[in-house]
C-alpha positions in Angstrom: 95.8 87.2 73.6 96.0 90.1 76.1 96.4 92.5 73.2 93.3 91.2 71.5 91.3 91.7 74.7 92.6 95.3 75.1 91.6 96.0 71.5 88.2 94.5 72.0 87.6 96.4 75.2 88.7 99.6 73.5 86.2 99.0 70.7 83.4 98.3 73.1 84.2 101.5 75.0 84.0 103.4 71.8 80.7 101.8 70.9 79.3 102.6 74.4 80.5 106.2 74.1 78.9 106.7 70.7 75.6 105.2 71.9 75.7 107.5 74.9 76.2 110.5 72.6 73.4 109.4 70.4 71.1 109.1 73.4 72.0 112.5 74.6 71.4 114.0 71.2 68.0 112.3 70.9 67.0 113.7 74.3 68.2 117.1 73.2 66.1 117.1 70.1 63.1 115.7 71.9 63.2 118.5 74.5 63.4 121.2 71.8 67.1 121.9 72.1 67.5 122.4 68.4 65.4 125.6 68.8 67.8 127.1 71.3 71.2 125.7 70.7 73.5 125.7 67.7 74.9 122.3 68.1 73.8 119.0 69.8 75.6 117.9 73.0 77.7 115.3 71.1 79.3 118.2 69.2 80.8 119.5 72.4 82.1 116.1 73.4 83.8 115.4 70.1 85.4 118.8 69.3 88.1 120.8 71.1 87.3 124.3 72.5 89.3 125.9 69.7 87.3 124.0 67.1 84.0 124.9 68.7 84.9 128.6 68.7 86.1 128.5 65.1 83.0 126.6 63.8 80.6 128.8 65.8 82.2 131.9 64.4 81.9 130.5 60.9 78.2 129.7 61.4 77.5 133.2 62.8 79.3 134.8 59.9 77.3 132.6 57.5 74.1 133.6 59.1 75.1 137.3 59.1 75.8 137.1 55.4 72.4 135.6 54.8 70.8 138.5 56.7 72.9 141.1 54.9 72.1 139.6 51.5 68.4 139.5 52.1 66.5 141.7 49.6 64.5 144.5 51.2 61.0 145.1 49.8 60.5 148.1 47.6 58.0 150.7 48.7 54.9 151.1 46.6 54.8 154.2 44.4 51.1 154.3 43.8 50.4 157.2 46.1 52.3 159.0 48.8 50.1 157.4 51.5 50.3 153.9 50.1 51.6 151.4 52.7 51.7 148.3 50.5 54.8 146.6 49.3 55.5 144.9 46.0 
């Protein structure tokens, strides 16, 4: 019986923790955190420091590749003083 109570309490603690993380994330989104931060607060509670550093580096590399692969507009060849782009 004691084991069942421990398992039940552990499950309740996990549910409470997940609800707390969800509430933190909702507040973060509501306050505009998604504009300034890469990840919501729950990410930092559920990942180790090494995982955070690795995932952040992957995301930065991914964004850098997107910037590098962006096509640059070609200059207009109508006249030498033309400033429009095609």
